[in-house]
C-alpha positions as a printed NumPy array, in Angstrom:
array([[  1.175,   4.878,  -2.551],
       [  1.361,   8.358,  -1.057],
       [ -1.873,  10.268,  -1.766],
       [ -3.456,   7.044,  -3.059],
       [ -4.33 ,   4.597,  -0.289],
       [ -5.957,   7.072,   2.052],
       [ -8.776,   6.089,   4.406],
       [-11.464,   6.593,   1.749],
       [ -9.695,   4.333,  -0.72 ],
       [ -9.126,   1.644,   1.901],
       [-12.826,   1.527,   2.776],
       [-13.6  ,   1.163,  -0.933],
       [-11.036,  -1.613,  -1.462],
       [-12.366,  -3.481,   1.544],
       [-15.622,  -4.011,  -0.387],
       [-13.749,  -6.526,  -2.554],
       [-12.058,  -8.645,   0.107],
       [-12.509,  -9.471,   3.777],
       [ -9.006, -10.871,   4.188],
       [ -6.54 ,  -8.854,   2.127],
       [ -4.133,  -6.84 ,   4.279],
       [ -4.438,  -3.162,   3.411],
       [ -1.662,  -0.611,   3.877],
       [ -1.967,   3.081,   4.592],
       [ -0.137,   5.619,   2.518],
       [  3.215,   6.398,   4.096],
       [  3.022,   8.685,   7.139],
       [  6.227,  10.188,   8.491],
       [  7.126,   9.781,  12.12 ],
       [  7.785,  13.524,  12.315],
       [  4.272,  14.291,  11.085],
       [  2.818,  12.088,  13.809],
       [  5.007,  13.621,  16.508],
       [  4.597,  17.257,  15.566],
       [  1.364,  17.264,  13.573],
       [ -2.225,  16.175,  14.04 ],
       [ -1.732,  12.496,  14.803],
       [ -5.437,  11.857,  15.408],
       [ -6.247,  13.106,  11.915],
       [ -3.389,  11.238,  10.233],
       [ -4.291,   7.955,  11.929],
       [ -8.009,   8.054,  11.14 ],
       [ -9.381,   4.795,   9.829],
       [-12.7  ,   2.979,   9.813],
       [-13.295,  -0.293,  11.688],
       [-14.163,  -1.915,   8.365],
       [-10.616,  -1.422,   7.084],
       [ -9.104,  -4.174,   9.228],
       [ -6.77 ,  -5.898,   8.765],
       [ -4.793,  -2.735,   8.015],
       [ -1.122,  -1.835,   8.448],
       [  0.299,   1.589,   9.208],
       [  3.213,   2.403,   6.931],
       [  5.77 ,   4.726,   8.506],
       [  8.582,   6.763,   7.033],
       [ 11.483,   8.068,   9.059],
       [ 15.039,   7.489,  10.224],
       [ 15.022,   8.734,  13.819],
       [ 14.637,   5.551,  15.852],
       [ 13.271,   7.269,  18.953],
       [ 10.734,   9.18 ,  16.866],
       [  9.736,   6.   ,  15.03 ],
       [  9.209,   4.266,  18.352],
       [  6.836,   7.027,  19.418],
       [  5.024,   6.816,  16.08 ],
       [  4.685,   3.04 ,  16.372],
       [  3.072,   3.416,  19.796],
       [  0.617,   5.927,  18.357],
       [ -0.189,   3.489,  15.557],
       [ -0.744,   0.561,  17.888],
       [ -2.87 ,   2.692,  20.213],
       [ -4.957,   3.798,  17.229],
       [ -5.683,   0.142,  16.497],
       [ -3.522,  -0.716,  13.487],
       [ -2.643,  -4.383,  13.008],
       [  0.934,  -3.946,  11.8  ],
       [  3.646,  -1.314,  11.632],
       [  5.528,  -1.229,   8.327],
       [  8.755,   0.726,   7.864],
       [  9.066,   2.073,   4.33 ],
       [ 12.574,   1.586,   2.99 ],
       [ 11.46 ,   1.6  ,  -0.622],
       [ 10.019,   5.   ,  -1.549],
       [ 12.3  ,   6.89 ,  -3.995],
       [ 10.618,  10.32 ,  -4.082],
       [ 12.809,  13.414,  -3.814],
       [ 10.814,  14.566,  -0.785],
       [ 11.654,  11.318,   0.996],
       [ 15.32 ,  11.495,   0.003],
       [ 15.64 ,  15.036,   1.301],
       [ 14.367,  13.776,   4.644],
       [ 16.981,  10.974,   4.663],
       [ 14.488,   8.114,   4.776],
       [ 12.667,   5.86 ,   2.327],
       [ 14.768,   3.825,  -0.08 ],
       [ 17.988,   5.752,   0.615],
       [ 18.01 ,   3.98 ,   4.008],
       [ 18.98 ,   0.765,   2.226],
       [ 22.515,   2.168,   2.209],
       [ 22.408,   2.296,   6.033],
       [ 21.286,  -1.17 ,   7.154],
       [ 22.599,  -0.635,  10.687],
       [ 20.352,   2.406,  11.073],
       [ 17.372,   0.456,   9.718],
       [ 18.097,  -2.254,  12.282],
       [ 18.123,   0.301,  15.105],
       [ 14.802,   1.684,  13.907],
       [ 13.255,  -1.788,  13.844],
       [ 14.515,  -2.585,  17.33 ],
       [ 13.22 ,   0.71 ,  18.682],
       [  9.726,   0.03 ,  17.35 ],
       [  9.633,  -3.604,  18.385],
       [ 10.653,  -2.64 ,  21.912],
       [  7.521,  -0.564,  22.438],
       [  4.721,  -2.345,  20.527],
       [  3.238,  -5.825,  20.592],
       [  2.051,  -5.846,  16.966],
       [  4.339,  -6.996,  14.15 ],
       [  6.924,  -4.623,  12.695],
       [  7.705,  -5.287,   9.029],
       [  9.929,  -3.693,   6.378],
       [  9.283,  -2.808,   2.745],
       [ 12.372,  -2.355,   0.585],
       [ 13.718,  -2.666,  -2.937],
       [ 16.388,  -4.993,  -4.344],
       [ 18.979,  -2.218,  -4.451],
       [ 19.752,   1.441,  -5.075],
       [ 21.762,   3.044,  -7.884],
       [ 24.979,   1.048,  -8.331],
       [ 24.423,  -0.81 ,  -5.054],
       [ 22.214,  -3.445,  -6.586],
       [ 24.131,  -6.688,  -6.246],
       [ 22.755,  -9.824,  -4.669],
       [ 25.27 ,  -9.518,  -1.855],
       [ 24.145,  -5.956,  -1.119],
       [ 20.509,  -7.068,  -0.744],
       [ 21.401, -10.128,   1.324],
       [ 23.507,  -8.008,   3.697],
       [ 20.59 ,  -5.624,   4.144],
       [ 18.214,  -8.529,   4.827],
       [ 20.646,  -9.991,   7.371],
       [ 20.619,  -6.773,   9.37 ],
       [ 16.836,  -6.592,   9.226],
       [ 16.47 , -10.177,  10.436],
       [ 19.051,  -9.759,  13.202],
       [ 17.001,  -6.815,  14.431],
       [ 14.076,  -9.203,  14.866],
       [ 12.038,  -8.507,  11.727],
       [ 10.415, -11.679,  10.373],
       [  8.516, -10.265,   7.366],
       [  9.983,  -8.285,   4.474],
       [  8.098,  -6.969,   1.449],
       [ 10.47 ,  -6.616,  -1.491],
       [  9.735,  -4.529,  -4.576],
       [ 11.661,  -6.469,  -7.213],
       [ 13.203,  -3.365,  -8.802],
       [ 16.149,  -1.285,  -7.739],
       [ 15.653,   2.443,  -7.202],
       [ 17.569,   5.051,  -9.146],
       [ 17.849,   8.032,  -6.836],
       [ 18.889,  10.643,  -9.37 ],
       [ 17.471,  11.105, -12.835],
       [ 14.207,   9.213, -12.444],
       [ 10.891,  10.382, -11.052],
       [  8.961,   8.212,  -8.572],
       [  6.665,   7.158, -11.442],
       [  9.65 ,   6.212, -13.607],
       [ 11.165,   4.309, -10.681],
       [  8.035,   2.144, -10.655],
       [  8.404,   1.308, -14.345],
       [ 11.89 ,   1.758, -15.804],
       [ 14.255,  -0.286, -13.583],
       [ 13.777,  -3.886, -14.757],
       [ 12.025,  -6.413, -12.564],
       [ 14.276,  -9.055, -11.048],
       [ 12.148, -11.72 ,  -9.378],
       [ 15.157, -14.04 ,  -9.244],
       [ 16.859, -11.687,  -6.799],
       [ 13.862, -11.984,  -4.483],
       [ 13.847, -15.757,  -4.966],
       [ 17.425, -15.865,  -3.726],
       [ 16.398, -14.065,  -0.543],
       [ 13.792, -16.749,   0.129],
       [ 16.278, -19.516,  -0.691],
       [ 18.977, -18.12 ,   1.589],
       [ 16.571, -17.241,   4.409],
       [ 13.74 , -19.801,   4.243],
       [ 12.554, -18.849,   7.74 ],
       [ 11.888, -15.26 ,   6.602],
       [  8.393, -14.341,   5.41 ],
       [  9.057, -12.864,   1.973],
       [  6.328, -10.905,   0.212],
       [  7.015, -10.037,  -3.424],
       [  5.902,  -6.783,  -5.045],
       [  6.26 ,  -5.186,  -8.449],
       [  4.701,  -5.797, -11.859],
       [  1.93 ,  -8.111, -10.633],
       [ -1.176,  -7.496, -12.728],
       [ -3.434, -10.531, -12.32 ],
       [ -4.614, -13.073,  -9.749],
       [ -3.223, -15.813, -12.001],
       [  0.221, -14.281, -11.645],
       [ -0.287, -13.833,  -7.907],
       [ -1.258, -17.487,  -7.473],
       [  1.845, -18.615,  -9.361],
       [  4.1  , -16.445,  -7.192],
       [  2.476, -17.745,  -4.019],
       [  3.927, -21.172,  -4.792],
       [  7.336, -19.606,  -4.126],
       [  6.713, -16.731,  -1.723],
       [  4.796, -16.165,   1.487],
       [  2.783, -13.273,   0.144],
       [  2.112, -11.034,  -2.823],
       [  1.602,  -7.271,  -2.675],
       [ -0.36 ,  -5.417,  -5.34 ],
       [  0.019,  -1.656,  -5.498],
       [ -0.742,   0.253,  -8.678],
       [ -2.82 ,  -2.514, -10.237],
       [ -5.129,  -2.788,  -7.238],
       [ -5.603,   0.978,  -7.247],
       [ -5.978,   1.538, -10.987],
       [ -8.027,  -1.616, -11.598],
       [ -9.663,  -2.466,  -8.249],
       [-12.012,  -5.062,  -9.727],
       [ -8.964,  -7.343,  -9.976],
       [ -9.605,  -8.074,  -6.287],
       [-13.192,  -9.301,  -6.679],
       [-12.243, -13.003,  -6.539],
       [ -9.262, -12.772,  -4.209],
       [-11.02 , -14.214,  -1.14 ],
       [-12.072, -17.341,  -3.019],
       [ -8.913, -17.866,  -5.046],
       [ -6.251, -16.84 ,  -2.542],
       [ -7.842, -17.191,   0.891],
       [-10.002, -20.264,   0.248],
       [-13.399, -18.714,   0.97 ],
       [-16.392, -20.622,  -0.429],
       [-17.503, -19.302,  -3.797],
       [-20.419, -16.877,  -3.665],
       [-22.633, -15.265,  -6.251],
       [-20.55 , -12.997,  -8.442],
       [-20.9  ,  -9.278,  -7.842],
       [-20.703,  -6.724, -10.61 ],
       [-18.686,  -3.528, -10.556],
       [-21.935,  -1.655,  -9.991],
       [-22.657,  -3.845,  -6.949],
       [-19.323,  -2.891,  -5.389],
       [-19.914,   0.775,  -6.025],
       [-23.403,   0.599,  -4.536],
       [-21.948,  -1.053,  -1.423],
       [-19.621,   1.933,  -1.045],
       [-22.363,   4.556,  -1.322],
       [-23.469,   4.482,   2.362],
       [-19.921,   5.395,   3.343],
       [-19.89 ,   8.202,   0.793],
       [-23.165,   9.527,   2.201],
       [-21.833,   9.442,   5.774],
       [-18.691,  11.324,   4.757],
       [-20.633,  13.926,   2.794],
       [-22.732,  14.539,   5.892],
       [-19.512,  15.184,   7.832],
       [-18.46 ,  17.766,   5.265],
       [-15.95 ,  15.666,   3.321],
       [-15.885,  16.843,  -0.329],
       [-17.074,  14.241,  -2.815],
       [-13.825,  14.453,  -4.788],
       [-11.94 ,  12.895,  -1.874],
       [-13.941,   9.684,  -2.333],
       [-14.732,   9.734,  -6.05 ],
       [-11.123,   9.987,  -7.199],
       [-10.536,   6.441,  -5.993],
       [-13.325,   5.107,  -8.214],
       [-11.909,   6.163, -11.574],
       [-10.461,   2.738, -12.38 ],
       [-13.488,   0.669, -11.363],
       [-14.858,   0.389, -14.892],
       [-11.491,   0.135, -16.625],
       [-11.919,  -1.558, -19.994],
       [-15.701,  -1.642, -19.708],
       [-18.285,  -0.122, -22.009],
       [-19.021,   3.379, -20.782],
       [-15.946,   3.396, -18.556],
       [-14.377,   6.454, -20.171],
       [-17.602,   8.428, -19.844],
       [-17.878,   7.327, -16.209],
       [-14.379,   8.598, -15.472],
       [-14.898,  11.815, -17.398],
       [-18.145,  12.605, -15.584],
       [-16.554,  12.092, -12.172],
       [-13.45 ,  14.055, -13.116],
       [-15.472,  17.034, -14.312],
       [-18.29 ,  17.174, -11.785],
       [-16.995,  15.793,  -8.478],
       [-14.662,  18.776,  -8.004],
       [-17.51 ,  21.267,  -7.896],
       [-18.099,  22.817,  -4.496],
       [-21.685,  21.551,  -4.299],
       [-20.97 ,  18.047,  -5.668],
       [-23.388,  15.551,  -4.125],
       [-24.186,  11.877,  -4.355],
       [-26.083,  12.659,  -7.54 ],
       [-22.748,  13.055,  -9.329],
       [-21.983,   9.397,  -8.652],
       [-25.47 ,   8.297,  -9.582],
       [-25.297,  10.201, -12.849],
       [-21.899,   8.702, -13.619],
       [-23.372,   5.253, -13.07 ],
       [-25.85 ,   5.854, -15.86 ],
       [-22.988,   5.42 , -18.349],
       [-22.149,   1.907, -17.165],
       [-25.226,   0.477, -15.459]])
């Protein structure tokens, strides 16, 4: 979710659910050590619960990054061992780390030794021709022996050469049975399943087998899918239904506050493009935002005008 689940998007998604755990886009440990950590770790109090997702393979550096994340107030540290982008591969982290389970274990131990919050791992079911059940189970064994008790598994393997990150999210076939085997073999492990989940009905079905469900692209591209998640998944009492317009209006005070700080409107509005997906006027809403929010003087009026197509 690099360049997607930034702090503006997380504040917007929080409008839909009080309880869903949000994840940051992946931040590298090197960027936190040598860059502007305060800027990279910015988040609003309303985002909680929120996990910091880290990328890296230097265990000492990851330990330092985890401390920075805990100090900044994040609720969880997540090590990304699932991203297949070429940029990640060139840095020897992300999904290519699945081929080095001992190194992943050292990284987990290094982070757990210095923070009190939970350290979790996100991975895939395999990489290239290393996609057997035994390969995944061996990786999970190392992760568990390092003290990790929660693993998020994207139920696709990654193909490291020949496929783009987008294609890696769509072309390798889903294999939920492989993730089921992990839960069967390691019942004490908290297993969160990810990949191809496009409805709360599907999420509820999967929660009869797994400890959690992660939504990525669907929650970003169709955020209204989350509007009933607190009632259906977390057992909150039913409340009066809110419309898409209601959720957008609830986000506007944040937009105003960011505009006053000098944040360009496009940084917030780009996360709204899927709000009216499939709705009358939705295409015009998206087109208006896409055209006008990038202008240097774009103001709140751009959002208000876009709403005229759907309200």
